[in-house]
N, C-alpha and C positions, 0 to 999 in steps of 0.2 A: 312221741317223743318230748321229754320234760325243756325248761328254757333253756338249761346249760350246755343238753347236747344238742339243742338247735345251733346254740351261739358259737359253739365249736364246727358243727358243720360251715357255717354259715364261713368263720376264720378259712377253712382251709377250700372249700371252694374259693373265696375270695383269692385269695392264693393262688392256686392252681388258677384260674381264670388270667392272671397277671396284674389285677385290679386291686385298688385298694377302696371302698369305702369311709365315707365322714363318719365318724359316730359322731353325735351330740357332744359329749364329751373332751372329743380332740380338736373338734370348733374351739371349745371353750382355752382350752389348755392354749390353741395355736392364737388364740387373742391375750393370753396372763401376758403369753414369753414372748410376743408382740416386740419387734422396735418403734420405740413414737418417732413419728414425722413432722410431725406438729400439725397434722391435717387434719380436721375435723371430717369424719366419717359420716356426711349426712346426707340426709336424702337428693339435698343437692349440687353432691361432688361430683365434678367438670373437670376431668384432665384435662381440656382447652384453658384454661382460668389458670394452671401453672405453669411455671417456669421450664428451662430445658432441668436447669437441677435443682431444681423442686420434685418434677419425675422422674427423676435418676434415684432422687431421694427413697421418693414411694417408692417404685419397681423392687430395689433393694432393701424393704423392706417386706414386700409383699414375698419376694422374694426368701428371706427369711423369716417369714411367716408358716409358707410348706415348706420347708426343709425339715427333714426327718431329723430327729435328734438321735446324733447313732454314742453308744456308749465304747467300753473300750473296756476290758480287763485285764489285771494285775498281779502276779504274786509275785512279791518283789523277793520275800524271803518266807520262811518256816524257824518253828522249833520242836523240839523235840520233849514230851512231857514225859517222866518216869514216876509210876507210882508202885504202891507196893504188888501190886499184884498187874498192872498193865504199864505200857509204855505205847506211845502214840505218838504222829508226829502233825503238828497242825499247822493251816497255809493261812499266812495272810492274803485276806483278797481287800484291793483297792480297784471301785468304781468310776470311770475317770468319763465326764463328759465332755466328748469331742466338738471340732468344728471351733473352738475357743480357748479361752483360760480356765480350766477349770479350780479353783481354791477351793473349791471345798470334796474334799478328799479323803470319803470317811472309811476307815479302813475296819474290816470283820475279822473274823480266824473261823476257821471250820475245819473239822478232820474228811481225814477219807470215806469216814463211815458215811459223814452229813452228804458227800458228793454220789456216795452207793443207794442212799435212802433217798435223795432228791432222781436219781435213774430210775428207781424201781416205782415211783410215781408217776414220772413223764410215760412210765411205757405201758401204763396202765389208760392213756386216752391219745397215746401216740405210735404204738409201736412200729405203725409202717414209717411215720419220718423219723424215726429214730434208726431206722437200719443202716442207715450210712454212718451215724455217729455211734463215738462207741467209748464207753468209760474207761481210760487206764485201768489196768489191772497190777495189781501186787503183784510182787515178784516171790517164790516158796520160799527163798532164801536173800540175804544182804535188801533187807527194806529198808535199814536204818542207815546205809551206808550214803555218804556223801553225793555221789556218780548218782546212783538210783533216786533220793530224793532229789534231785536238781531236775532231772529226766522228769521225775511224773509234775513238779512243781509245773513245768512249761507245759506236758501234756492236762493237765488240768484245766492252767491256764484258755487252750486251747478250744479242751470242752467246754469252758462256756462261754468262749467266740461261738462256737459253732451254732451251740443253743441257740441263744439270743440270734444269731442270724434264719432263725425261721418267726415271724411272725405270731403265727397259732400260740406256740411255745414260751415266748418272750411274758405273753400277755397270760400265761396260765396262773393261776393262784399257788403252783407247787413252786414254779420255779420263784416269784418274787419272794415268794415264804426262806424259800433259801434263804436271802438273805437278810431278811427283817426277823422273822420269827422267833429263832432265841431270844436275840436282844429285845422283844418288844414284852417279851413273856419274861424277862429278868424286871424291865423294868415296869410293870404292871406286879411286880409281887411284893418291888421297895415301894411302889404308891401303897400297897395294903397295910404294908408294915408302920409305913407314913415317913420316909422316906427322899420326901420329897426330892434334895438337892439330888441325889445319888439317880434319882427316878429319873429326872428332870433331862441331865445330861445324857444318858439313856437313849431316853425321847428325841430329843433333836439330833440324835447323831440319824437314828432307825427312820428318823421324819426326812433327813438331807436322802437316805437311799431308797425311799419311795417314792419321793418326787422324780428323783431318775426313771424309776422301773416301774410308776406306774401312771405315766403323760398320760395316757391313755383313757384312763377310770380316775375322773377326781372324788369319785365317793370313799378309795383306798386309803386317803386322806384322813379322810374326819374322825375315826378314833383315835387317832393320835394327839390329831390338836386339841380333842375334847382333855386327852391325859394329860398334853402340855397344861393347856388353862386351869384343871384342876391341880394342877401342879404348883401352877407358877402364884395361881391365888394363896393359896393355903402356905406358900413361901411371901405372901405379900405383896408381890410385884403383880399390881393391880393392873397397869398401862401395858405392862407384856404380856397380861393374859387376855385383857380387854379386845386387845389388838390381835394377839390368836384365837380367839375367838370370830373375830371378823372374817379373816382365814377361812375358817370355815361354814359361816353363815351359807357363804354364794351354792356351795354344793348341795346343802344339806335344802335348802329353799329347793334350789333347780332339782332335782333327782328325788324328793321324797323322804328324806333320810327323817320319818314320823318319830321313830321314836328319840330322836336328839334333840330334834327341832325346837319341843317345850321346854327340856332341863338345860339347852342352851342356852335359849333367851333368855331364862328367870337369870341365869349365873351370869347373864351380860350385862341385867337392869340391875343387878344386883350390883355387879365389878362398877356398872358409874353411877347411881346413887353413893359408892363409896369413894369417889373419885370428882363427883359432886358434877358428870357430866348430863350433858342436855340424853335423857332416852329415851323421851314420849314415842317414837318410835316405834324401839323397838317393844316397847311395852303395850301398843295400840299392835301391835302384830302378836307378839303373845295375848292380849284379848282374843285377839279374831281366831287364833289357833286352836284357843281353852274353848272355844263356844261354839269351833266349826263341829257339826251334825260328822261332817266325811274322814273327820280330822282321828289319827288315834293317836292318842296323849298316851305319855306315855306320866304316871305316876310317881316315878323317881327323881332326885335333885341327879344332876351334872355327874356328884361323884358318883352316888348311887350304881349309876350307868357306866359309867368308868372302870369300878371297882370289880366289877363281874363277868369284865374282859378275862381271858385267858384261866377261867375259873372251872 
């Protein structure tokens, strides 16, 4: 049994037992999204030293940390595309984070064929789990009538909601890729063509979706963050590039993403020099990585590494 099959089995059996094991990446996410209580998480922390109000604030924060972030899916509109040899409907999908106001409601568009492709991919690994979840079928006639399109829009929205309700499906690469792959590929095509402004805009939107869909795995954001660093640096927005690099570094370090570590550190050291910022620690870390016999050193630059994505 390979590692991917073992992880899939663990996800399934965890749900069947009604238990939820905390992955280290989930723990990291909870720490990043927790409410600032103003309390120091020190070894000497004791509830006895807190007032009632501080205790209430502390436990509200704890509940906030362990509360699972839920997503809602909306398909508010559609449009019909007519080409010389084909005609099809695209559905506008909005992913919303529930529980609080979500000011980053990124919209994507997908065709029915994209839903069909997703369903076929999921059936390869989750055929038993999908027995009670069916993809709405096309009708033999009247596919482009307003009534049928409206019915299918509601049905497709419900389909996404049902998929998301199953933990092992919502964490699957196929489910996440449904919302991000097309945009990320388009952004990398633009980046390779030197159209950094257009690539940057698409990458920023894709990152918002990845953050909502990938709270269980911080490593999934790293390639997108690195692509953003490249775009921002080439657009000479050095401060933004440096800040984005700092967002990517913790996951790169924690989860041993060797191919990104040296190129990202080199890029950040270069950015630091450009902005006359102190980079001694970053430079020392880079030298340590380069001299480590256990580290797999990437010999390409961050830009070269990013360009290789989706090729």
